[in-house]
N, C-alpha and C positions, 0 to 999 in steps of 0.2 A: 503493501499499499504506498502511496504517495502523497506528503499532506501537501497537497501542492499550494497553499498560500504561504507555508514556510520556504518550500523549494519549488519552484514553479520549473515545469520544463522547458528549457531553450527552444529557440525558435526552430531548428533542425529537427528536433525530437517531434515538437506539434506538426511540423512539416510532413514526417514520415505518419505520425499517427492519423493525421488526414487522409492521407493517400492510403491506408490501412481500411480506414472506417469509410472510403469513398464517399466523403462528405466537402462541403466545402469549409472556409474560415467561420464564415457566418452560422453557419450550421452548429458550431463549437463552442460559442458567444453567448454569453447571457444580455440577450439584446435589451431587455427591461433594465437593467441594472442604470443607474443614473451615467456612470460613467462612459458607458457605450456611446450616450448621445453628447455627453459633456465634451469627449476626446473628440468627436468628428467622426464616430467609425460607423456611422449611420450613412455616410458619402459615398454615393452607389458608386462612382469614380475611382475609391481607393482600391488598391492591387493586393491580389492575393497576400502577397510577402508584407507588404503593409500590414493588413488585418493580424497576419501571424507573428509579427514583432509587436504588436500591441497586446498580445496577450500573456506572454512572459513578463512584461512592465506591467500589468495591471490583471494580476493573476485572478481577481474575482469576478473577471469577466470570462472564464474558462467554465462552461457548462460541466459539469458532472452528476452523475458519477461517469467514470469513464473505466471500462474494464476489458483488459488485453489478457486473454488466454487462449493457448493452443496457435499460435499463431494469428488469430483473429481478434478483432477489436469490437467494442461495441459501447455505442451513447447508451447509459442508463435509464432513457426515457423512452419509453415507458418501462419500469423494473424490471417485468418480465423478461425484457430482452437480456438483461445479466444472466437469467437462468440459463437462456441458449447457449450463447457460448461460452459460460461454465460449464454446463452437460456436454458438448460438443468437445470442450477440452479434456474432461474427465474420462469420456468413450474413448480418445485417443490415446490417452496414455495407458488406458486398462485393455487396448487393442493390442497396443504396442508391447506391455508386459508380457500377455498371454502368446503373441509369436516368439518373443525371446523364450519364452519357458518351454515353446513346443521344441525349438530347436535342438 
């Protein structure tokens, strides 16, 4: 578990996470936070890189929870989405363990 307010992910990590999630930066931002509008992040002309750079500098804007398991990532909205990625990750580890046991 990462306490993102104390140690926010850097821009490179966020870019990779967004790619894994197949989401845009705004999909991962809390757009109802006052800082979102105060910082001008609602400007549609802002680049992907500019939006990503704003998140580590203002970690309160990062939507959460984000769960990464089994090479997959999911935004925990709705919460049921977390169960799917955890279940798939668990089943992959069980399958891997059983195939190693059988050899």
